Backbone atoms as SQL, in Angstrom:
CREATE TABLE atoms (id INTEGER PRIMARY KEY, chain TEXT, resi INTEGER, resn TEXT, atom TEXT, x REAL, y REAL, z REAL);
INSERT INTO atoms VALUES
  (1, 'A', 1, 'MET', 'N', -6.175, -13.032, 12.373),
  (2, 'A', 1, 'MET', 'CA', -5.856, -11.658, 12.049),
  (3, 'A', 1, 'MET', 'C', -4.367, -11.543, 11.752),
  (4, 'A', 2, 'ASN', 'N', -4.033, -10.943, 10.625),
  (5, 'A', 2, 'ASN', 'CA', -2.648, -10.797, 10.199),
  (6, 'A', 2, 'ASN', 'C', -2.011, -9.599, 10.894),
  (7, 'A', 3, 'THR', 'N', -1.014, -9.867, 11.739),
  (8, 'A', 3, 'THR', 'CA', -0.344, -8.774, 12.458),
  (9, 'A', 3, 'THR', 'C', 0.963, -8.381, 11.789),
  (10, 'A', 4, 'GLU', 'N', 1.307, -9.047, 10.691),
  (11, 'A', 4, 'GLU', 'CA', 2.528, -8.731, 9.978),
  (12, 'A', 4, 'GLU', 'C', 2.395, -7.371, 9.301),
  (13, 'A', 5, 'LYS', 'N', 3.404, -6.517, 9.493),
  (14, 'A', 5, 'LYS', 'CA', 3.367, -5.180, 8.912),
  (15, 'A', 5, 'LYS', 'C', 3.892, -5.217, 7.482),
  (16, 'A', 6, 'SER', 'N', 3.265, -4.408, 6.634),
  (17, 'A', 6, 'SER', 'CA', 3.712, -4.314, 5.251),
  (18, 'A', 6, 'SER', 'C', 4.869, -3.337, 5.156),
  (19, 'A', 7, 'PHE', 'N', 5.515, -3.311, 4.027),
  (20, 'A', 7, 'PHE', 'CA', 6.609, -2.377, 3.761),
  (21, 'A', 7, 'PHE', 'C', 6.151, -0.942, 3.990),
  (22, 'A', 8, 'VAL', 'N', 4.960, -0.630, 3.524),
  (23, 'A', 8, 'VAL', 'CA', 4.421, 0.725, 3.676),
  (24, 'A', 8, 'VAL', 'C', 4.213, 1.054, 5.150),
  (25, 'A', 9, 'ASP', 'N', 3.683, 0.116, 5.912),
  (26, 'A', 9, 'ASP', 'CA', 3.483, 0.347, 7.347),
  (27, 'A', 9, 'ASP', 'C', 4.805, 0.642, 8.041),
  (28, 'A', 10, 'LEU', 'N', 5.834, -0.123, 7.712),
  (29, 'A', 10, 'LEU', 'CA', 7.148, 0.093, 8.323),
  (30, 'A', 10, 'LEU', 'C', 7.737, 1.441, 7.927),
  (31, 'A', 11, 'GLU', 'N', 7.563, 1.813, 6.678),
  (32, 'A', 11, 'GLU', 'CA', 8.062, 3.114, 6.225),
  (33, 'A', 11, 'GLU', 'C', 7.314, 4.257, 6.899),
  (34, 'A', 12, 'LEU', 'N', 6.020, 4.098, 7.073),
  (35, 'A', 12, 'LEU', 'CA', 5.218, 5.149, 7.701),
  (36, 'A', 12, 'LEU', 'C', 5.613, 5.388, 9.152),
  (37, 'A', 13, 'GLU', 'N', 6.119, 4.360, 9.812),
  (38, 'A', 13, 'GLU', 'CA', 6.567, 4.526, 11.200),
  (39, 'A', 13, 'GLU', 'C', 7.748, 5.485, 11.292),
  (40, 'A', 14, 'ASN', 'N', 8.522, 5.595, 10.214),
  (41, 'A', 14, 'ASN', 'CA', 9.694, 6.462, 10.207),
  (42, 'A', 14, 'ASN', 'C', 9.397, 7.876, 9.749),
  (43, 'A', 15, 'VAL', 'N', 8.190, 8.132, 9.312),
  (44, 'A', 15, 'VAL', 'CA', 7.826, 9.450, 8.805),
  (45, 'A', 15, 'VAL', 'C', 7.469, 10.360, 9.978),
  (46, 'A', 16, 'THR', 'N', 8.047, 11.559, 9.963),
  (47, 'A', 16, 'THR', 'CA', 7.761, 12.497, 11.052),
  (48, 'A', 16, 'THR', 'C', 6.693, 13.507, 10.668),
  (49, 'A', 17, 'ASN', 'N', 6.559, 13.824, 9.396),
  (50, 'A', 17, 'ASN', 'CA', 5.546, 14.784, 8.952),
  (51, 'A', 17, 'ASN', 'C', 4.370, 14.043, 8.320),
  (52, 'A', 18, 'VAL', 'N', 3.585, 13.413, 9.165),
  (53, 'A', 18, 'VAL', 'CA', 2.461, 12.594, 8.712),
  (54, 'A', 18, 'VAL', 'C', 1.313, 13.497, 8.264),
  (55, 'A', 19, 'ASN', 'N', 0.748, 13.153, 7.121),
  (56, 'A', 19, 'ASN', 'CA', -0.421, 13.857, 6.604),
  (57, 'A', 19, 'ASN', 'C', -1.621, 13.479, 7.480),
  (58, 'A', 20, 'PRO', 'N', -2.276, 14.460, 8.117),
  (59, 'A', 20, 'PRO', 'CA', -3.383, 14.131, 9.023),
  (60, 'A', 20, 'PRO', 'C', -4.552, 13.425, 8.331),
  (61, 'A', 21, 'VAL', 'N', -4.798, 13.741, 7.073),
  (62, 'A', 21, 'VAL', 'CA', -5.883, 13.074, 6.339),
  (63, 'A', 21, 'VAL', 'C', -5.551, 11.597, 6.147),
  (64, 'A', 22, 'LEU', 'N', -4.329, 11.321, 5.740),
  (65, 'A', 22, 'LEU', 'CA', -3.926, 9.924, 5.535),
  (66, 'A', 22, 'LEU', 'C', -3.892, 9.166, 6.854),
  (67, 'A', 23, 'GLU', 'N', -3.473, 9.823, 7.912),
  (68, 'A', 23, 'GLU', 'CA', -3.445, 9.191, 9.227),
  (69, 'A', 23, 'GLU', 'C', -4.866, 8.821, 9.679),
  (70, 'A', 24, 'LYS', 'N', -5.810, 9.710, 9.436),
  (71, 'A', 24, 'LYS', 'CA', -7.206, 9.443, 9.799),
  (72, 'A', 24, 'LYS', 'C', -7.761, 8.272, 8.989),
  (73, 'A', 25, 'ILE', 'N', -7.470, 8.257, 7.688),
  (74, 'A', 25, 'ILE', 'CA', -7.906, 7.152, 6.827),
  (75, 'A', 25, 'ILE', 'C', -7.317, 5.841, 7.325),
  (76, 'A', 26, 'ASN', 'N', -6.036, 5.877, 7.672),
  (77, 'A', 26, 'ASN', 'CA', -5.353, 4.667, 8.136),
  (78, 'A', 26, 'ASN', 'C', -5.996, 4.117, 9.409),
  (79, 'A', 27, 'LYS', 'N', -6.467, 5.001, 10.270),
  (80, 'A', 27, 'LYS', 'CA', -7.115, 4.561, 11.508),
  (81, 'A', 27, 'LYS', 'C', -8.547, 4.088, 11.280),
  (82, 'A', 28, 'LEU', 'N', -9.241, 4.665, 10.313),
  (83, 'A', 28, 'LEU', 'CA', -10.649, 4.332, 10.081),
  (84, 'A', 28, 'LEU', 'C', -10.859, 3.080, 9.243),
  (85, 'A', 29, 'VAL', 'N', -9.982, 2.838, 8.293),
  (86, 'A', 29, 'VAL', 'CA', -10.156, 1.724, 7.355),
  (87, 'A', 29, 'VAL', 'C', -9.702, 0.415, 7.997),
  (88, 'A', 30, 'LYS', 'N', -10.500, -0.594, 7.838),
  (89, 'A', 30, 'LYS', 'CA', -10.178, -1.941, 8.337),
  (90, 'A', 30, 'LYS', 'C', -9.322, -2.655, 7.288),
  (91, 'A', 31, 'TRP', 'N', -8.019, -2.389, 7.321),
  (92, 'A', 31, 'TRP', 'CA', -7.112, -2.918, 6.298),
  (93, 'A', 31, 'TRP', 'C', -7.069, -4.440, 6.288),
  (94, 'A', 32, 'ASP', 'N', -7.215, -5.068, 7.446),
  (95, 'A', 32, 'ASP', 'CA', -7.190, -6.532, 7.498),
  (96, 'A', 32, 'ASP', 'C', -8.320, -7.145, 6.681),
  (97, 'A', 33, 'ARG', 'N', -9.493, -6.548, 6.769),
  (98, 'A', 33, 'ARG', 'CA', -10.635, -7.069, 6.003),
  (99, 'A', 33, 'ARG', 'C', -10.400, -6.914, 4.509),
  (100, 'A', 34, 'ILE', 'N', -9.871, -5.775, 4.109),
  (101, 'A', 34, 'ILE', 'CA', -9.575, -5.544, 2.691),
  (102, 'A', 34, 'ILE', 'C', -8.486, -6.505, 2.231),
  (103, 'A', 35, 'ASN', 'N', -7.468, -6.676, 3.067),
  (104, 'A', 35, 'ASN', 'CA', -6.357, -7.562, 2.716),
  (105, 'A', 35, 'ASN', 'C', -6.843, -8.991, 2.495),
  (106, 'A', 36, 'LYS', 'N', -7.754, -9.476, 3.323),
  (107, 'A', 36, 'LYS', 'CA', -8.297, -10.834, 3.151),
  (108, 'A', 36, 'LYS', 'C', -8.991, -10.978, 1.800),
  (109, 'A', 37, 'LYS', 'N', -9.770, -9.962, 1.430),
  (110, 'A', 37, 'LYS', 'CA', -10.459, -10.000, 0.121),
  (111, 'A', 37, 'LYS', 'C', -9.445, -10.000, -1.020),
  (112, 'A', 38, 'LEU', 'N', -8.430, -9.133, -0.890),
  (113, 'A', 38, 'LEU', 'CA', -7.420, -9.044, -1.948),
  (114, 'A', 38, 'LEU', 'C', -6.646, -10.346, -2.101),
  (115, 'A', 39, 'ILE', 'N', -6.267, -10.928, -0.983),
  (116, 'A', 39, 'ILE', 'CA', -5.498, -12.176, -1.023),
  (117, 'A', 39, 'ILE', 'C', -6.290, -13.288, -1.697),
  (118, 'A', 40, 'SER', 'N', -7.608, -13.296, -1.480),
  (119, 'A', 40, 'SER', 'CA', -8.416, -14.346, -2.098),
  (120, 'A', 40, 'SER', 'C', -8.506, -14.180, -3.616),
  (121, 'A', 41, 'LYS', 'N', -8.275, -12.971, -4.123),
  (122, 'A', 41, 'LYS', 'CA', -8.391, -12.705, -5.563),
  (123, 'A', 41, 'LYS', 'C', -7.049, -12.514, -6.263),
  (124, 'A', 42, 'TYR', 'N', -6.007, -12.212, -5.493),
  (125, 'A', 42, 'TYR', 'CA', -4.726, -11.814, -6.053),
  (126, 'A', 42, 'TYR', 'C', -3.741, -12.961, -5.971),
  (127, 'A', 43, 'LYS', 'N', -3.184, -13.325, -7.104),
  (128, 'A', 43, 'LYS', 'CA', -2.197, -14.402, -7.133),
  (129, 'A', 43, 'LYS', 'C', -0.817, -13.774, -7.284),
  (130, 'A', 44, 'LYS', 'N', 0.025, -13.980, -6.284),
  (131, 'A', 44, 'LYS', 'CA', 1.378, -13.445, -6.346),
  (132, 'A', 44, 'LYS', 'C', 2.174, -14.189, -7.417),
  (133, 'A', 45, 'THR', 'N', 2.829, -13.438, -8.256),
  (134, 'A', 45, 'THR', 'CA', 3.691, -14.029, -9.273),
  (135, 'A', 45, 'THR', 'C', 5.040, -13.331, -9.237),
  (136, 'A', 46, 'VAL', 'N', 5.978, -13.886, -9.951),
  (137, 'A', 46, 'VAL', 'CA', 7.308, -13.304, -10.055),
  (138, 'A', 46, 'VAL', 'C', 7.407, -12.611, -11.395),
  (139, 'A', 47, 'SER', 'N', 8.026, -11.429, -11.422),
  (140, 'A', 47, 'SER', 'CA', 8.176, -10.710, -12.689),
  (141, 'A', 47, 'SER', 'C', 9.195, -11.408, -13.575),
  (142, 'A', 48, 'ALA', 'N', 9.303, -10.949, -14.797),
  (143, 'A', 48, 'ALA', 'CA', 10.195, -11.577, -15.775),
  (144, 'A', 48, 'ALA', 'C', 11.648, -11.604, -15.311),
  (145, 'A', 49, 'ASP', 'N', 12.057, -10.596, -14.535),
  (146, 'A', 49, 'ASP', 'CA', 13.447, -10.576, -14.081),
  (147, 'A', 49, 'ASP', 'C', 13.621, -11.205, -12.701),
  (148, 'A', 50, 'GLY', 'N', 12.581, -11.874, -12.187),
  (149, 'A', 50, 'GLY', 'CA', 12.709, -12.643, -10.959),
  (150, 'A', 50, 'GLY', 'C', 12.388, -11.915, -9.671),
  (151, 'A', 51, 'ARG', 'N', 12.017, -10.641, -9.742),
  (152, 'A', 51, 'ARG', 'CA', 11.688, -9.920, -8.514),
  (153, 'A', 51, 'ARG', 'C', 10.314, -10.355, -8.017),
  (154, 'A', 52, 'PRO', 'N', 10.166, -10.497, -6.698),
  (155, 'A', 52, 'PRO', 'CA', 8.844, -10.866, -6.180),
  (156, 'A', 52, 'PRO', 'C', 7.862, -9.699, -6.286),
  (157, 'A', 53, 'ALA', 'N', 6.600, -10.033, -6.396),
  (158, 'A', 53, 'ALA', 'CA', 5.560, -9.011, -6.493),
  (159, 'A', 53, 'ALA', 'C', 5.377, -8.329, -5.140),
  (160, 'A', 54, 'TYR', 'N', 4.917, -7.088, -5.168),
  (161, 'A', 54, 'TYR', 'CA', 4.561, -6.396, -3.929),
  (162, 'A', 54, 'TYR', 'C', 3.302, -7.047, -3.359),
  (163, 'A', 55, 'PRO', 'N', 3.140, -6.994, -2.048),
  (164, 'A', 55, 'PRO', 'CA', 1.892, -7.514, -1.472),
  (165, 'A', 55, 'PRO', 'C', 0.683, -6.757, -2.023),
  (166, 'A', 56, 'ALA', 'N', -0.430, -7.452, -2.138),
  (167, 'A', 56, 'ALA', 'CA', -1.638, -6.866, -2.719),
  (168, 'A', 56, 'ALA', 'C', -2.104, -5.636, -1.954),
  (169, 'A', 57, 'ILE', 'N', -2.010, -5.653, -0.636),
  (170, 'A', 57, 'ILE', 'CA', -2.489, -4.523, 0.160),
  (171, 'A', 57, 'ILE', 'C', -1.637, -3.278, -0.104),
  (172, 'A', 58, 'VAL', 'N', -0.359, -3.455, -0.346),
  (173, 'A', 58, 'VAL', 'CA', 0.512, -2.315, -0.670),
  (174, 'A', 58, 'VAL', 'C', 0.086, -1.691, -1.990),
  (175, 'A', 59, 'MET', 'N', -0.160, -2.530, -2.985),
  (176, 'A', 59, 'MET', 'CA', -0.577, -2.012, -4.286),
  (177, 'A', 59, 'MET', 'C', -1.951, -1.340, -4.194),
  (178, 'A', 60, 'PHE', 'N', -2.829, -1.883, -3.366),
  (179, 'A', 60, 'PHE', 'CA', -4.147, -1.279, -3.164),
  (180, 'A', 60, 'PHE', 'C', -4.001, 0.118, -2.555),
  (181, 'A', 61, 'LYS', 'N', -3.139, 0.247, -1.563),
  (182, 'A', 61, 'LYS', 'CA', -2.906, 1.549, -0.923),
  (183, 'A', 61, 'LYS', 'C', -2.282, 2.540, -1.912),
  (184, 'A', 62, 'VAL', 'N', -1.381, 2.058, -2.740),
  (185, 'A', 62, 'VAL', 'CA', -0.778, 2.918, -3.763),
  (186, 'A', 62, 'VAL', 'C', -1.853, 3.419, -4.730),
  (187, 'A', 63, 'LEU', 'N', -2.722, 2.527, -5.157),
  (188, 'A', 63, 'LEU', 'CA', -3.805, 2.930, -6.062),
  (189, 'A', 63, 'LEU', 'C', -4.734, 3.956, -5.414),
  (190, 'A', 64, 'LEU', 'N', -5.013, 3.794, -4.138),
  (191, 'A', 64, 'LEU', 'CA', -5.836, 4.776, -3.430),
  (192, 'A', 64, 'LEU', 'C', -5.160, 6.149, -3.407),
  (193, 'A', 65, 'LEU', 'N', -3.871, 6.158, -3.113),
  (194, 'A', 65, 'LEU', 'CA', -3.136, 7.428, -3.096),
  (195, 'A', 65, 'LEU', 'C', -3.114, 8.072, -4.476),
  (196, 'A', 66, 'GLN', 'N', -2.910, 7.260, -5.503),
  (197, 'A', 66, 'GLN', 'CA', -2.916, 7.787, -6.864),
  (198, 'A', 66, 'GLN', 'C', -4.260, 8.425, -7.189),
  (199, 'A', 67, 'ARG', 'N', -5.313, 7.774, -6.793),
  (200, 'A', 67, 'ARG', 'CA', -6.655, 8.286, -7.068),
  (201, 'A', 67, 'ARG', 'C', -6.938, 9.566, -6.274),
  (202, 'A', 68, 'MET', 'N', -6.561, 9.564, -5.002),
  (203, 'A', 68, 'MET', 'CA', -6.810, 10.720, -4.135),
  (204, 'A', 68, 'MET', 'C', -6.070, 11.966, -4.601),
  (205, 'A', 69, 'TYR', 'N', -4.832, 11.769, -5.054),
  (206, 'A', 69, 'TYR', 'CA', -3.979, 12.906, -5.410),
  (207, 'A', 69, 'TYR', 'C', -3.770, 13.058, -6.913),
  (208, 'A', 70, 'ASN', 'N', -4.522, 12.292, -7.705),
  (209, 'A', 70, 'ASN', 'CA', -4.463, 12.374, -9.159),
  (210, 'A', 70, 'ASN', 'C', -3.027, 12.227, -9.680),
  (211, 'A', 71, 'LEU', 'N', -2.377, 11.152, -9.257),
  (212, 'A', 71, 'LEU', 'CA', -0.990, 10.905, -9.634),
  (213, 'A', 71, 'LEU', 'C', -0.895, 9.796, -10.676),
  (214, 'A', 72, 'SER', 'N', -0.024, 9.985, -11.639),
  (215, 'A', 72, 'SER', 'CA', 0.265, 8.934, -12.618),
  (216, 'A', 72, 'SER', 'C', 1.225, 7.927, -11.970),
  (217, 'A', 73, 'ASP', 'N', 1.488, 6.821, -12.649),
  (218, 'A', 73, 'ASP', 'CA', 2.447, 5.852, -12.130),
  (219, 'A', 73, 'ASP', 'C', 3.826, 6.481, -11.924),
  (220, 'A', 74, 'PRO', 'N', 4.380, 7.204, -12.926),
  (221, 'A', 74, 'PRO', 'CA', 5.696, 7.826, -12.714),
  (222, 'A', 74, 'PRO', 'C', 5.697, 8.857, -11.574),
  (223, 'A', 75, 'GLN', 'N', 4.613, 9.610, -11.436),
  (224, 'A', 75, 'GLN', 'CA', 4.527, 10.577, -10.339),
  (225, 'A', 75, 'GLN', 'C', 4.501, 9.863, -8.988),
  (226, 'A', 76, 'MET', 'N', 3.778, 8.769, -8.916),
  (227, 'A', 76, 'MET', 'CA', 3.705, 8.011, -7.670),
  (228, 'A', 76, 'MET', 'C', 5.061, 7.434, -7.309),
  (229, 'A', 77, 'GLU', 'N', 5.770, 6.931, -8.295),
  (230, 'A', 77, 'GLU', 'CA', 7.114, 6.408, -8.048),
  (231, 'A', 77, 'GLU', 'C', 8.041, 7.485, -7.517),
  (232, 'A', 78, 'ALA', 'N', 7.942, 8.681, -8.077),
  (233, 'A', 78, 'ALA', 'CA', 8.781, 9.796, -7.632),
  (234, 'A', 78, 'ALA', 'C', 8.473, 10.172, -6.177),
  (235, 'A', 79, 'VAL', 'N', 7.211, 10.118, -5.810),
  (236, 'A', 79, 'VAL', 'CA', 6.814, 10.463, -4.435),
  (237, 'A', 79, 'VAL', 'C', 7.203, 9.340, -3.472),
  (238, 'A', 80, 'TRP', 'N', 7.001, 8.105, -3.908),
  (239, 'A', 80, 'TRP', 'CA', 7.217, 6.935, -3.043),
  (240, 'A', 80, 'TRP', 'C', 8.692, 6.704, -2.761),
  (241, 'A', 81, 'PHE', 'N', 9.508, 6.816, -3.801),
  (242, 'A', 81, 'PHE', 'CA', 10.937, 6.525, -3.621),
  (243, 'A', 81, 'PHE', 'C', 11.648, 7.813, -3.506);
């Protein structure tokens, strides 16, 4: 079982106004099981300018948020950063 926290997990620890729906989802979903599936299918590569790729589970969570809140990539970036 992977106990290493992702960037998103660490950032969420610092958030004081947690969305109760997202908190409930985070507690109900077995992220480790999803992460194992993603890792088996996802090959980490380096972008053209040499930056490392985000972990697959982080990108999966971002896609879920985009779908839930109907956000485009630029909108998600604005919310995330």
